MIZALUM-208751 format. One record per atom (N, C-alpha, C): residue in one letter; x, y, z. Coordinates in steps of 0.05 Angstrom, whole numbers, padded with zeros to 5 digits, always signed. Atoms other than C-alpha are relative to their C-alpha. Example, Ala and Ser with C-alpha at 12.3 -4.5 7.8 and 13.67 -1.06 7.14 Angstrom:
! MIZALUM-208751
A+00018-00024+00000A+00246-00090+00156A+00018+00024+00000S-00016-00024-00001S+00273-00021+00143S-00015+00022+00014
END
This chain:
! MIZALUM-208751
M-00010-00012-00021M+00088-00127-00647M+00027+00001+00005A-00028+00002+00003A+00161-00103-00649A+00008-00004+00030R-00012+00007-00025R+00206-00129-00594R+00018+00018+00010T-00013-00023-00015T+00242-00081-00549T+00027-00012+00003R-00024+00006+00000R+00315-00082-00558R+00013+00001+00027L-00011+00001-00030L+00353-00100-00489L+00028+00005-00008Q-00028-00004-00006Q+00420-00080-00465Q+00002-00009+00030Y-00012+00008-00030Y+00458-00098-00400Y+00017+00031+00012V-00021-00020-00015V+00485-00042-00351V+00008-00010+00024C-00016+00004-00023C+00539-00049-00300C-00008+00021+00017H+00013-00021-00024H+00509-00018-00234H+00028+00008+00018Q-00027-00006-00008Q+00589-00011-00216Q+00010+00027-00008C-00015-00023+00020C+00615+00030-00275C-00018+00010-00021G+00017-00018+00022G+00554+00045-00322G+00008-00012-00022A-00007+00009+00032A+00587+00003-00381A-00025-00014-00009L+00025+00011+00014L+00537-00023-00429L+00009-00026-00013S-00006+00027+00015S+00537-00093-00458S-00020-00012-00014S+00028+00007+00019S+00492-00127-00516S-00007-00028+00017K+00013+00022-00014K+00489-00192-00475K+00012-00004+00030W-00006+00003-00030W+00489-00215-00400W+00031-00017+00005A-00020+00015-00003A+00555-00239-00372A+00003+00001+00032G-00009+00001-00031G+00581-00257-00298G+00018+00022+00008Q-00019-00019-00008Q+00630-00209-00298Q-00003+00027-00025C+00002-00024+00019C+00632-00137-00324C+00031-00003-00016A-00020-00001+00009A+00685-00132-00377A+00016+00028+00002D-00013-00025-00006D+00703-00059-00363D+00016+00003+00033C-00010-00005-00029C+00706-00060-00286C+00010-00019+00015G-00004+00021-00009G+00713-00128-00269G-00016-00014+00022A+00024+00008-00026A+00655-00132-00217A-00017-00020-00010W+00017+00029+00006W+00617-00202-00213W-00027+00011+00007N+00034-00002-00008N+00538-00200-00217N-00010+00027+00002S+00006-00026-00001S+00538-00129-00233S-00017+00009-00025L+00010-00002+00023L+00501-00134-00301L-00030+00002+00004A+00028+00005+00001A+00426-00116-00304A-00009+00007-00024E+00012-00003+00027E+00378-00115-00360E-00014+00028-00001A+00008-00023+00001A+00355-00046-00386A-00007+00005-00033P+00005-00004+00030P+00323-00024-00451P+00020+00019-00015A-00021-00017+00015A+00363+00008-00504A-00007+00028+00001E+00006-00030-00009E+00368+00083-00492E-00006+00015-00029P+00005-00013+00027P+00339+00134-00545P+00028+00016-00002V-00025-00020+00002V+00391+00186-00575V-00010+00026+00012R+00008-00021-00017R+00390+00247-00535R+00016+00025-00005Q-00017-00026+00003Q+00412+00321-00546Q+00011+00009+00025G-00013-00009-00024G+00446+00369-00506G-00017+00013+00025Y+00015-00017-00022Y+00419+00405-00440Y-00016+00019-00010A+00016-00018+00015A+00395+00460-00485A-00021-00007-00021G+00015+00011+00021G+00357+00415-00531G+00005+00004-00023Q-00014-00005+00028Q+00401+00432-00588Q+00028-00007+00001V-00025+00005-00001V+00464+00419-00611V+00024+00021+00007S-00017-00017-00011S+00520+00461-00581S+00018+00004-00021P-00018-00004+00020P+00562+00500-00628P+00028+00001+00004V-00029+00000-00005V+00637+00496-00633V+00014+00025+00003Q-00010-00027-00008Q+00678+00553-00603Q+00031-00008+00009R-00020-00002-00011R+00748+00571-00587R-00004+00004+00032L+00001+00006-00037L+00764+00562-00510L+00002+00040+00009D-00002-00030-00006D+00781+00646-00512D-00027+00014-00006E+00019-00015+00007E+00714+00662-00541E-00026-00005+00020V+00026+00004-00021V+00673+00630-00483V-00006+00020+00016S+00009-00024-00011S+00636+00683-00447S+00002-00011+00028L-00005+00010-00028L+00657+00676-00371L-00018+00019+00017Q+00014-00011-00017Q+00606+00690-00317Q+00006-00006+00029H-00009+00002-00028H+00623+00695-00241H-00023-00014+00006E+00018+00021-00008E+00588+00638-00214E-00019+00015+00030Q+00010-00012-00027Q+00533+00663-00158Q-00011-00021+00017R+00003+00017-00022R+00528+00628-00091R-00019+00011+00019R+00017-00006-00019R+00476+00632-00039R+00004-00019+00025S-00004+00015-00028S+00482+00613+00031S-00026-00016+00006T+00022+00018-00011T+00444+00550+00057T-00013+00006+00022G+00010-00004-00024G+00433+00580+00123G+00022-00014+00021M-00014+00017-00021M+00487+00533+00153M+00028+00003-00012Q-00029-00004+00010Q+00562+00552+00149Q+00016-00025-00007E-00014+00028+00005E+00587+00481+00156E-00005-00012-00025L+00004+00013+00024L+00549+00462+00093L+00005+00019-00020D-00011-00018+00015D+00571+00523+00060D+00029-00006-00008R-00032+00005-00001R+00642+00505+00073R+00000-00024-00018V-00007+00025+00013V+00636+00432+00044V-00013+00006-00027L+00008-00003+00024L+00597+00456-00012L+00023+00026-00022G-00023-00019+00015G+00656+00507-00036G-00006+00032+00007G+00006-00027-00001G+00626+00572-00007G-00031+00010-00001G+00027-00004+00004G+00553+00565-00016G-00012-00017-00026L+00019+00016+00024L+00496+00534-00063L+00003+00017-00028V-00005-00007+00029V+00517+00548-00139V-00026-00006-00015H+00024+00000+00019H+00454+00563-00189H+00002-00022-00020G+00001+00023+00016G+00442+00502-00232G+00015-00024+00006S-00012+00024-00010S+00484+00456-00190S-00018-00024+00011V+00019+00022-00008V+00462+00385-00179V+00022-00016+00018V-00015+00008-00022V+00486+00358-00110V-00011-00026+00010L+00011+00027-00010L+00478+00282-00088L+00015+00003+00027L-00008+00005-00027L+00479+00271-00016L-00007-00030+00013G+00004+00026-00006G+00486+00200+00009G+00009-00003+00030G-00005+00006-00030G+00489+00169+00080G-00016-00026+00011D+00011+00020-00015D+00467+00113+00128D-00030+00004+00003P+00026-00003-00014P+00392+00103+00145P-00004+00015+00024G+00011-00016-00026G+00366+00152+00197G+00026+00020+00009I-00020-00016-00012I+00434+00192+00203I-00008+00030-00001G+00009-00034+00000G+00400+00263+00183G-00003+00009-00027K-00002-00017+00023K+00399+00275+00110K-00023+00011-00006S+00022-00011+00000S+00327+00289+00107S-00008+00028+00021T-00001-00018-00020T+00334+00330+00169T+00017+00032-00009L-00023-00023+00008L+00394+00372+00143L-00015+00018-00020L+00011-00014+00024L+00359+00389+00079L-00021+00013+00008L+00022-00011-00006L+00293+00406+00107L+00003+00026+00022Q-00008-00022-00014Q+00329+00452+00157Q+00012+00022-00022C-00018-00016+00016C+00371+00482+00096C-00026+00013-00020M+00023-00008+00016M+00301+00486+00053M-00018+00025+00013T+00012-00023-00015T+00261+00527+00108T+00012+00021-00001H-00014-00030+00000H+00318+00580+00110H-00002+00008-00026L-00001-00012+00027L+00322+00588+00034L-00028+00007-00013A+00027-00007+00010A+00247+00590+00023A-00012+00025+00011A+00004-00028-00006A+00243+00656+00061A+00010+00020-00018H-00017-00022+00018H+00287+00686+00008H-00008-00001-00027I+00001+00007+00029I+00275+00646-00058I-00021-00022+00001P+00016+00021+00000P+00225+00599-00081P+00013-00029+00001A-00010+00026-00008A+00234+00527-00058A-00018-00018+00002L+00018+00026+00001L+00206+00458-00070L+00012-00026+00010Y-00009+00024-00010Y+00214+00398-00031Y-00015-00022-00002V+00010+00027+00011V+00197+00330-00062V+00003-00026+00014T-00012+00023-00013T+00191+00271-00019T-00019-00027-00015G+00010+00019+00014G+00181+00201-00047G-00002-00024+00022E+00000+00016-00023E+00191+00164+00023E-00021+00004+00018E+00004-00004-00023E+00152+00195+00070E-00033+00018-00011S+00024-00016+00006S+00078+00226+00070S+00005+00036+00007L-00001-00025-00011L+00066+00305+00079L-00004+00003+00025A+00004-00006-00032A+00038+00298+00146A+00030-00008+00015Q-00029+00009-00012Q+00109+00259+00166Q+00019+00027-00002V-00017-00018+00001V+00146+00317+00140V-00005+00024+00018A+00009-00023-00009A+00104+00371+00166A+00004-00001+00032L+00001+00007-00026L+00107+00334+00238L+00027+00007+00009R-00026-00007-00007R+00185+00336+00234R+00003+00028+00001A-00010-00028+00004A+00188+00409+00213A-00014+00012+00029R+00013-00013-00025R+00140+00426+00275R+00017-00012+00025R-00016+00011-00022R+00184+00385+00322R+00026+00015+00003L-00024-00014+00008L+00242+00420+00290L-00002+00031+00013E+00005-00026-00007E+00210+00484+00308E+00007+00017-00026L-00006-00014+00028L+00222+00508+00233L-00019+00016-00010P+00022-00015+00016P+00184+00562+00198P-00011-00011-00019L+00015+00014+00020L+00131+00530+00155L-00014+00016-00020A+00022-00018+00019A+00099+00585+00116A+00012+00003-00032D-00006-00007+00025D+00143+00592+00059D+00005-00028-00017L-00012+00023+00013L+00169+00524+00038L-00024-00017-00015K+00019+00020+00005K+00126+00480-00010K+00006-00027-00006I-00005+00029+00001I+00126+00406-00010I-00020-00013-00012M+00018+00017+00018M+00094+00350-00051M+00012-00027+00000A-00004+00029-00003A+00092+00275-00045A-00003-00011-00029E+00004+00015+00025E+00109+00245-00113E+00022-00020-00008I-00026+00016+00010I+00153+00190-00149I-00001+00001-00026S-00006+00002+00030S+00143+00198-00219S+00012+00026-00010V-00013-00021+00008V+00193+00242-00252V-00018+00017-00018E+00016-00023+00011E+00150+00275-00303E-00020+00014+00014N+00016-00009-00011N+00098+00293-00256N+00016+00019+00018I-00024-00024-00015I+00157+00326-00213I+00010+00022-00016L-00007-00019+00022L+00184+00364-00271L-00024+00018-00008A+00022-00015+00012A+00114+00388-00296A-00008+00020+00027T+00003-00019-00023T+00104+00417-00221T+00023+00016-00005A-00020-00014-00001A+00171+00445-00221A+00001+00021-00025R+00006-00023+00023R+00160+00483-00289R-00026+00017+00003Q+00016-00023-00009Q+00099+00510-00260Q+00001+00019+00026E+00000-00026-00022E+00119+00535-00196E+00029+00015+00000Q-00027-00014+00005Q+00198+00549-00219Q+00009+00007+00024P-00019-00004-00026P+00233+00539-00155P+00029+00003-00009S-00026+00000-00005S+00302+00560-00145S+00018-00020+00006V-00011+00024-00018V+00319+00500-00100V-00020-00015-00005L+00021+00026-00001L+00290+00433-00110L+00013-00020+00014V-00010+00018-00010V+00300+00377-00066V-00012-00031-00008V+00018+00025+00008V+00281+00301-00090V+00021-00023+00023D-00006+00016-00023D+00283+00251-00032D-00018-00029-00003S-00029-00001+00012S+00307+00206-00054S-00005-00015-00028I+00001+00012+00027I+00328+00183-00122I-00007-00027-00003Q+00004+00028+00001Q+00322+00112-00109Q-00032-00006+00004T+00024+00006-00002T+00245+00118-00098T-00014+00011-00026V+00018-00016+00023V+00228+00161-00162V+00009-00021-00029H+00001+00020+00023H+00214+00128-00231H-00009+00019-00026T+00009-00011+00018T+00204+00147-00298T-00012-00014-00020S+00012+00023+00014S+00158+00120-00353S+00017-00006-00027L-00023+00010+00028L+00217+00115-00408L+00005-00024+00007V-00011+00025-00003V+00239+00054-00371V-00022-00017+00021Q+00014+00021-00015Q+00201-00005-00347Q+00002-00016+00021S-00006+00019-00026S+00235-00034-00291S-00008+00016+00022A+00014-00013-00029A+00217-00019-00219A+00020+00018+00009P-00015-00019-00016P+00243+00036-00180P+00020-00007+00018G-00023+00010-00013G+00311+00033-00149G+00019-00018-00019G-00023+00016+00019G+00342-00006-00212G+00014+00017-00010V-00023-00014+00010V+00401+00013-00244V-00010+00018-00023S+00004-00019+00020S+00370+00040-00310S-00023+00024+00014Q+00018-00023-00008Q+00312+00077-00270Q+00012+00022+00016I-00015-00023-00011I+00361+00113-00224I+00015+00015-00024R-00015-00012+00020R+00404+00130-00284R-00018+00017-00018E+00016-00014+00019E+00347+00152-00326E-00011+00029+00014S+00014-00012-00016S+00311+00187-00271S+00019+00028+00007A-00022-00021-00003A+00377+00226-00253A+00006+00017-00021A-00006-00009+00026A+00386+00245-00323A-00019+00025-00006L+00026-00013+00007L+00317+00276-00331L+00003+00026+00019L-00001-00016-00020L+00326+00314-00267L+00024+00022-00002T-00023-00017+00002T+00396+00341-00281T-00002+00017-00027R+00005-00018+00023R+00377+00364-00350R-00018+00024+00004Y+00021-00026-00007Y+00321+00405-00322Y+00016+00025+00015A-00012-00019-00011A+00369+00439-00270A+00014+00016-00016K-00020-00019+00015K+00421+00455-00325K-00015+00016-00012Q+00014-00017+00025Q+00364+00485-00371Q-00011+00025+00018T+00015-00022-00020T+00331+00532-00313T+00013+00016+00016G-00017-00008-00021G+00388+00543-00266G-00012-00005+00024C+00013+00005-00026C+00350+00511-00211C+00025-00019+00019A-00019+00011-00011A+00398+00486-00158A-00015-00027+00014L+00014+00021-00004L+00378+00413-00143L+00019-00020+00020F-00004+00018-00016F+00388+00366-00086F-00008-00029-00007L+00005+00024+00007L+00386+00292-00098L+00008-00022+00031I-00007+00016-00020I+00385+00245-00036I+00007-00027-00007G-00005+00026+00010G+00418+00176-00044G+00003-00019+00022H-00003+00022-00021H+00415+00109-00006H+00034-00010-00001V-00029+00011+00007V+00482+00073+00004V-00002-00029+00010T+00001+00026-00002T+00499+00001+00008T+00014-00004+00026K-00014+00010-00029K+00525-00040+00069K+00028+00005-00007E-00023-00008-00003E+00594-00022+00046E+00006+00026-00001G+00002-00027+00001G+00579+00049+00052G+00000+00019-00020A+00001-00012+00027A+00580+00067-00025A-00026+00007-00006L+00026-00012+00007L+00525+00105-00057L-00013-00022-00020A+00012+00018+00012A+00474+00053-00084A-00009+00008-00028G+00004-00009+00028G+00459+00050-00156G+00021+00000-00019P-00024+00000+00012P+00509+00059-00216P+00014+00019+00004R-00020-00016-00007R+00572+00086-00207R+00000+00028-00019V+00004-00027+00020V+00556+00135-00271V-00019+00024+00017L+00021-00023-00017L+00505+00173-00218L+00020+00023+00009E-00015-00023-00008E+00564+00205-00188E+00015+00018-00017H-00015-00014+00020H+00595+00225-00253H-00022+00022-00012M+00022-00015+00009M+00529+00258-00274M-00005+00028+00018V+00008-00024-00015V+00523+00309-00216V+00027+00014+00002D-00021-00013-00004D+00567+00364-00194D+00014+00002+00025A-00011+00000-00032A+00580+00352-00117A-00013-00031+00007V+00010+00022-00016V+00576+00287-00082V+00010+00006+00033L-00007+00000-00030L+00571+00291-00006L-00006-00024+00016Y+00006+00021-00023Y+00573+00238+00047Y-00002+00007+00023F+00006-00008-00032F+00539+00239+00113F+00014-00022+00018E-00009+00024-00014E+00579+00203+00162E-00001+00005+00029G+00004+00004-00028G+00577+00184+00236G-00004-00021+00015E+00002+00021-00011E+00573+00136+00286E-00030-00001+00013S+00029+00002-00005S+00503+00108+00308S-00001+00011+00033D-00008-00007-00031D+00528+00119+00386D+00005+00029+00006S-00010-00031-00004S+00550+00191+00377S-00019+00016-00010R+00014-00019+00010R+00515+00256+00367R+00010+00020-00020Y-00008-00019+00025Y+00561+00288+00320Y+00000-00022-00021R+00004+00006+00026R+00551+00280+00243R+00021+00018-00010M-00015-00016+00025M+00601+00298+00188M-00005+00001-00022V+00009+00002+00026V+00588+00315+00119V+00024+00006-00013R-00027+00001+00010R+00651+00303+00075R-00007+00001-00034A+00004-00004+00035A+00655+00327-00002A+00021-00018-00011V-00024+00014+00010V+00690+00271-00042V-00004+00006-00033K-00001-00018+00027K+00671+00313-00110K-00016+00026+00000N+00006-00025+00002N+00662+00380-00125N+00004+00020-00019R-00013-00016+00022R+00665+00417-00188R-00002+00030+00004F-00007-00035-00006F+00658+00489-00153F+00013+00006+00024G-00011-00003-00018G+00700+00479-00099G+00019-00025+00009A-00018+00019-00002A+00754+00438-00062A-00014-00025+00015V+00014+00024-00016V+00741+00360-00041V+00013-00005+00023N-00011+00011-00025N+00755+00326+00021N-00007+00025+00026E+00009-00016-00016E+00721+00385+00056E-00019-00011+00028L+00017+00013-00023L+00687+00372+00125L-00016+00017+00013G+00023-00019-00016G+00624+00401+00160G-00002-00017+00022I+00006+00010-00027I+00612+00383+00234I-00027+00005+00009F+00028-00010-00012F+00542+00380+00263F-00003-00018+00024A+00005+00009-00023A+00518+00360+00329A-00034-00007+00001M+00026+00004+00003M+00449+00324+00329M-00011+00006+00028T+00015-00006-00020T+00400+00350+00377T-00029-00001-00003D+00027+00004+00003D+00326+00351+00394D-00011+00021-00019R+00013-00017+00019R+00318+00409+00351R+00017+00000-00024G-00013+00001+00026G+00357+00385+00293G+00026-00002+00002L-00029-00001+00004L+00424+00389+00267L+00010+00025+00008K-00007-00028-00008K+00467+00448+00300K+00028-00002-00006E-00030-00005+00011E+00538+00472+00271E+00019-00006+00023V-00017+00002-00025V+00593+00457+00312V+00026+00021-00017A-00012-00027+00004A+00633+00527+00309A+00033-00013+00000N-00030+00009-00007N+00697+00497+00341N+00007-00034-00002P-00005+00028+00000P+00710+00422+00323P+00019-00010+00012S-00024+00006-00016S+00775+00415+00353S-00007-00002+00031A+00005+00002-00029A+00747+00429+00420A-00013-00028+00010I+00013+00024-00004I+00700+00368+00418I+00017-00023-00004F-00017+00021+00000F+00755+00321+00401F+00023-00002+00018L-00021-00002-00018L+00801+00344+00453L-00011-00003+00033S+00011+00006-00027S+00761+00321+00516S+00017-00023+00014R-00020+00020-00007R+00821+00286+00549R+00001-00002+00030F+00000+00003-00027F+00839+00260+00619F+00015+00026+00010S-00017-00023-00014S+00868+00315+00665S+00026-00007+00003T-00029+00006-00009T+00932+00281+00674T+00013-00021-00024A-00006+00014+00024A+00975+00252+00618A+00000-00033+00004I+00002+00031+00002I+00966+00176+00601I+00009-00017-00018P-00018+00010+00018P+01007+00127+00565P-00022-00007-00030G+00014+00007+00025G+00989+00116+00491G-00022+00024-00013S+00014-00021+00010S+00954+00179+00483S+00012+00030-00007L-00015-00022+00005L+00976+00236+00444L-00020+00020-00024V+00017-00025+00016V+00942+00301+00401V+00017+00003-00026M-00010-00007+00027M+00958+00308+00327M-00014+00019-00016V+00012-00022+00017V+00942+00367+00279V-00004-00015-00032S+00004+00006+00029S+00906+00340+00219S-00014+00023-00017R+00007-00024+00017R+00880+00381+00163R-00024-00015-00019E+00024+00009+00016E+00812+00369+00131E-00010+00021-00014G+00010-00022+00022G+00796+00412+00072G+00019+00021-00002S-00018-00029+00003S+00817+00484+00084S+00002+00006+00028R-00003-00017-00021R+00818+00485+00156R+00021-00022+00020P-00008+00018-00019P+00864+00446+00212P-00020-00008+00018L+00014+00014-00021L+00835+00396+00263L+00018-00012+00020L-00014+00019-00023L+00860+00374+00327L-00016-00022+00006V+00013+00027-00010V+00841+00305+00342V+00023-00015+00016E-00016+00020-00016E+00868+00252+00397E+00003-00032-00010V-00003+00030+00009V+00901+00185+00372V+00008-00013+00031Q-00004+00024-00024Q+00899+00127+00424Q+00012-00023-00010A-00013+00026+00002A+00945+00069+00425A-00004-00022+00022L-00003+00018-00018L+00941+00004+00458L+00016-00022-00009V-00020+00021+00010V+00996-00047+00457V+00000-00019+00022D+00001+00024-00018D+00987-00117+00494D+00010-00021-00011Q-00012+00021+00004Q+01017-00178+00497Q-00020-00024-00014S+00013+00019+00011S+00986-00228+00443S+00000-00029+00005F+00003+00029-00010F+00968-00297+00462F-00005-00018-00022S+00005+00019+00021S+00956-00324+00393S+00018+00022-00027N-00012-00011+00020N+00968-00287+00323N-00001+00035+00005P+00004-00030-00006P+00982-00212+00335P-00020+00016-00017R+00018-00016+00017R+00927-00161+00311R+00006+00026+00000R-00009-00027+00002R+00933-00100+00282R-00027+00016-00013V+00028-00007+00003V+00865-00063+00286V+00003+00034+00001A-00003-00026+00000A+00859+00015+00266A-00025+00013-00011V+00030-00011-00003V+00793+00053+00278V+00009+00026-00006G-00003-00031+00013G+00791+00123+00234G+00029+00002-00016L-00029-00001+00019L+00861+00104+00200L+00001-00022-00016D-00003+00023+00024D+00883+00061+00143D+00018-00021+00014A-00010+00023-00012A+00896-00010+00174A+00026-00009-00012N-00030+00008+00020N+00948-00027+00114N+00021+00017+00010R-00024-00022-00008R+00987+00035+00133R+00013-00005+00026L-00011+00007-00018L+00991+00015+00201L+00022-00019+00001G-00020+00022-00001G+01024-00049+00189G+00024+00013-00015M-00024-00009+00015M+01076-00012+00144M+00012+00018+00019L-00012-00016-00020L+01091+00039+00198L+00011-00016+00022L-00015+00010-00027L+01104-00012+00253L+00023-00015-00014A-00023+00011+00012A+01152-00047+00204A+00023+00022-00004V-00021-00021+00003V+01189+00023+00192V+00009+00006+00033L-00011-00010-00026L+01190+00032+00271L+00018-00027+00008H-00018+00020-00007H+01221-00036+00277H+00032-00001-00014R-00024+00005+00011R+01273-00032+00224R+00020+00028+00003H-00019-00020-00004H+01294+00041+00238H+00001+00013+00029A-00001-00009-00026A+01287+00049+00310A+00003-00020+00021G-00005+00019-00017G+01294-00019+00336G-00019-00008+00023I+00017+00009-00017I+01230-00026+00370I-00017-00019-00013S+00016+00015+00010S+01189-00089+00356S-00026-00003+00009C+00030+00010-00006C+01113-00105+00362C-00008-00028-00009A+00005+00024+00007A+01121-00173+00341A-00020-00016+00011G+00016+00018-00013G+01090-00208+00391G-00023+00018+00016Q+00019-00014-00016Q+01040-00155+00413Q-00024+00012-00018D+00023-00008+00012D+00968-00135+00394D+00006+00029+00002V-00003-00033-00003V+00965-00061+00375V-00024+00009-00015F+00023-00011+00011F+00903-00026+00370F+00004+00036-00002I-00005-00035+00007I+00894+00051+00341I-00026+00009-00001N+00025-00006+00002N+00835+00091+00352N-00002+00031-00005V+00003-00027+00000V+00816+00163+00335V-00023+00011+00013V+00019-00007-00020V+00775+00193+00388V-00022+00014-00018G+00024-00017+00007G+00703+00223+00365G-00013-00013-00030G+00007+00013+00023G+00698+00178+00305G+00006+00019-00026V-00013-00015+00025V+00735+00225+00257V+00017-00024-00019K-00018+00010+00021K+00768+00190+00196K+00021+00015-00009V-00024-00020+00008V+00838+00217+00186V+00009-00010-00029L-00007+00011+00028L+00852+00208+00105L+00026+00006-00006E-00025-00007+00009E+00920+00241+00105E+00022-00012+00010T-00021+00016-00014T+00988+00218+00122T+00016+00015+00019G-00006-00016-00023G+01006+00272+00169G-00002-00011+00029S+00009+00013-00031S+00984+00225+00228S+00025-00020+00000D-00019+00021-00004D+01043+00179+00217D+00019+00001+00023L-00016-00009-00026L+01088+00208+00268L-00013-00007+00026A+00020-00004-00020A+01029+00216+00315A-00002-00027+00016V+00005+00023-00002V+01016+00144+00309V+00018-00017+00014L-00023+00015-00011L+01081+00113+00324L+00011+00008+00023L-00011-00010-00027L+01099+00159+00380L-00029-00012+00020A+00020+00013-00017A+01031+00135+00412A+00006-00032+00006V-00005+00030-00004V+01048+00063+00401V+00020-00002+00016V-00022+00006-00025V+01118+00067+00437V-00006+00010+00027S+00010-00008-00025S+01084+00110+00490S-00013-00025+00010S+00016+00022-00021S+01037+00051+00508S+00016-00029+00002L-00019+00020-00003L+01092-00001+00494L+00015+00000+00022K-00022-00005-00021K+01140+00029+00544K-00016+00010+00031S+00013-00014-00020S+01082+00053+00588S+00012+00027+00016Q-00010-00028-00003Q+01106+00124+00586Q-00017+00017-00001P+00017-00013+00012P+01057+00176+00583P+00013+00031-00012L-00008-00022+00013L+01072+00235+00538L-00007+00024+00008P+00003-00025-00011P+01075+00307+00552P-00032+00010-00012H+00034-00006+00006H+00996+00331+00560H+00005+00027-00013D-00002-00025+00018D+01017+00397+00524D+00015-00004-00030L-00021+00003+00019L+01053+00362+00467L-00022-00001-00024V+00013+00005+00028V+01022+00365+00390V+00021-00012-00024V-00016+00015+00016V+01052+00323+00335V-00008+00000-00027F+00007+00011+00032F+01051+00316+00254F+00018-00002-00014G-00022+00015+00015G+01091+00283+00204G-00007-00021-00013E+00000+00024+00019E+01093+00234+00147E+00025-00014+00004I-00027+00018-00003I+01142+00176+00153I+00006-00013-00024G-00008+00013+00026G+01177+00148+00094G+00011-00032+00006L-00011+00029-00004L+01202+00075+00087L+00030-00001+00008S-00034-00003-00009S+01276+00099+00103S-00002+00011+00027G+00002-00012-00024G+01250+00129+00173G+00004+00025-00004E-00006-00027+00002E+01256+00200+00147E-00031+00013+00009I+00019-00012-00003I+01207+00248+00168I-00009+00025-00022R+00006-00012+00018R+01173+00280+00112R-00019+00022+00006P+00018-00022-00009P+01136+00352+00113P-00027-00005-00015V+00029+00004+00005V+01062+00359+00107V-00007+00032-00012P+00008-00026+00010P+01024+00416+00074P-00011+00020+00021N+00017-00025-00013N+01003+00480+00109N+00011-00005+00034G-00007+00003-00028G+01048+00471+00171G-00004+00019+00016Q+00001-00030-00011Q+01045+00546+00192Q-00031-00005+00016E+00027+00000-00009E+00966+00535+00200E-00006-00018+00023R+00009+00021-00025R+00966+00474+00241R+00020+00010+00025L-00009-00016-00017L+01019+00508+00288L-00019+00018+00017K+00016-00026-00011K+00974+00566+00298K-00028-00011+00012E+00028+00015-00012E+00910+00520+00313E+00014-00010+00027A-00007+00015-00022A+00952+00483+00363A+00008+00025+00026V+00000-00024-00019V+00971+00553+00399V-00027+00002+00013K+00026-00013-00003K+00900+00571+00397K-00014-00020+00025H+00013+00020-00017H+00878+00507+00439H+00025-00003+00026G-00020+00001-00023G+00939+00520+00492G+00020-00020+00001F-00019+00022-00005F+00989+00471+00472F+00027+00014-00001K-00024-00015-00005K+01059+00492+00489K+00025-00012-00018R-00019+00009+00015R+01104+00441+00452R-00010-00014-00025A+00005+00015+00024A+01107+00408+00378A+00022-00006-00012I-00020+00017+00012I+01145+00357+00347I-00008-00001-00030V+00011-00005+00029V+01141+00374+00270V+00026-00011-00018P-00025+00004+00016P+01186+00355+00208P+00016+00024-00004Q-00014-00014+00003Q+01247+00392+00195Q-00004+00031-00018A+00006-00017+00021A+01222+00422+00131A-00031+00017+00011N+00026-00019-00007N+01158+00452+00167N+00005+00018+00032A-00008-00018-00022A+01194+00490+00224A+00000+00030-00008P+00005-00027+00010P+01169+00559+00224P+00024+00017-00005R-00023-00013+00006R+01222+00613+00198R+00000+00022+00028V+00003-00017-00026V+01195+00661+00254V-00010-00015+00023A+00002+00018-00026A+01184+00635+00329A-00024+00011+00000I+00026-00006-00002I+01112+00628+00345I-00001+00004+00032E-00002-00006-00024E+01098+00659+00411E-00016-00020+00016G+00019+00022-00021G+01076+00607+00469G+00007-00026-00007L-00005+00027+00006L+01101+00550+00429L+00028-00003-00006E-00020+00011+00007E+01158+00507+00428E+00002-00018-00020V-00001+00019+00023V+01174+00477+00363V+00027-00018-00002V-00021+00019+00009V+01221+00420+00355V+00003-00017-00024P+00006+00012+00031P+01238+00401+00285P+00019-00028+00002V-00014+00025-00002V+01262+00330+00274V+00001-00009-00031S-00009+00008+00035S+01287+00295+00202S-00004-00032+00001T+00001+00028-00005T+01282+00224+00229T-00015-00015+00020L+00020+00013-00024L+01243+00172+00269L+00013-00001+00023A-00014+00010-00029A+01298+00155+00318A+00008+00028+00008Q-00002-00026-00012Q+01314+00231+00325Q-00028+00009+00017A+00028-00006-00011A+01237+00242+00344A-00003-00015+00028L-00001+00011-00027L+01243+00187+00396L+00019+00005+00021D-00024-00008-00025D+01310+00213+00427D-00013+00022+00014V+00012-00023-00012V+01270+00281+00438V-00014-00009+00021L+00012+00006-00018L+01220+00246+00476L+00013-00013+00024
END
């Protein structure tokens, strides 16, 4: 009997190796190589070799999009669901991945054929959740199956326009002999499902588990195979959930959709800035509102700073911001403004569980730190944004005009902005103070 030739796959980067090693030679990850059988030679998505064409000869067709029934999810997807697209949705256990897709599928099933495949729950559990959420049950077809071959056979018979597989870690294919959830099983199963979606034009949703670090479990190559990667974020003690796009071949990345978890499922938050601005009626030290930008829309969030005397090694803690950048900003504050926090603990928190990924929050963070250090409250109607360089200069941020208009919409009267972001035409009801250095911004206050 012929011996099966084996190879080893890195579950971090997907690199192949002919023998096992403690460290991956490509990405440097330790203990990441797993055994897998050698792969058979495959052809293209259409089952045949694609001909060579010049770029100007390729026929262009306008991508057709369909609404999922939730504007916030449509925003993250880039305007709606594209036919033949493959979307990978990941998040912590119990955060609402299955609930979100079940709500979308019941809406889509009223207009187009839809199939929901569950490998983690029974059909009765899915039906009970749908009844509890008071969703329409008549049009959506569901099945409980973990074999990829059976799923594809049913899909070819039913011919759905939208297919959900919950989750990719539970399904398996007979082409690989390892257990479900392994590196090779996840990669092979995703490849078969993706090929079916590209051949038939069926939109495919894959639900993925995450590791304790918050990254999608399985090989890193899984994220390269799909068209869009969405992360479901949210704190366990908060009713708000955020869906963020980190990869999207049909739209912008870093788009953010915000939902509220209720007893009737996930509800869209039409005005997310309002939920993050539940402040005290009077101004308090260390509290300041900044105008961030998430994807294509501005978002007003409150930044809180607490500076207190340290009795041991000074701590630098940032929740919702980059902790390494906080240390750099405190060094800039000392060098170019003469304000030292060497013997102080500095704690920064972005209210509402939002993660601010852009550098436009630099100025707001330092002004909140100085406010807490001096025990002097900042004006309650003040908003701030701007990036700070290592030489103490205030750098401009993108879309400054839109940020100021969002601030006016919520009743703010004053704004400290970079000099380059100063509007050419005065904005009614808003006093804009442009600054070019950190020392100048502190003098204004």
